[in-house]
Phi, psi and omega in degrees: 000148172249123180269128179257112176261116186245119172274126183212138169266116190303346180246007173279125182293328180289326172302312180302317182293317183296319184290332177290320184283325173302309180298323176293318176297320182292323181290331181280344173234074189296340177277010188307154185268016189260143161238138194239135178232116182269143184234125177283141179216132184258119187292329180232073185292346179268015176295124176304149184297330178277357179081189175210168181303133182299304184306312181298314185294314182292316179292330173295311184295318184254358173093341178191162177298317183299317180296317187287325175302312184296319180296310182292327175297321172295322175298315186297320179291320175301307180300322181296311183303327181271353177078026178268141181270096172243123169223103183281353188287344175284334189274124181248339185229141169264134174227066187301309187300318184288326182296321182293326184275328186282000000 
């Protein structure tokens, strides 16, 4: 067997997309040689416990509103192509730390 150690942030949309693709690939090949061990990883450990304004966070992370719109539009398109329910329109506050604890 080949061990795959996967570091993943449970609230990261790209991690969700990647996990979905991996799950589907493994299901399509049930005789695969892999054992999988998941390891939680917090992408933004400095997120305040009360969270922060989504717009401010994304503009700070990506440098501009236009860049954030482009990145998150791409995430939504990738998720839609896989049939995954991702909708960023409802979210106004990011609370990364609390999501990992609860």
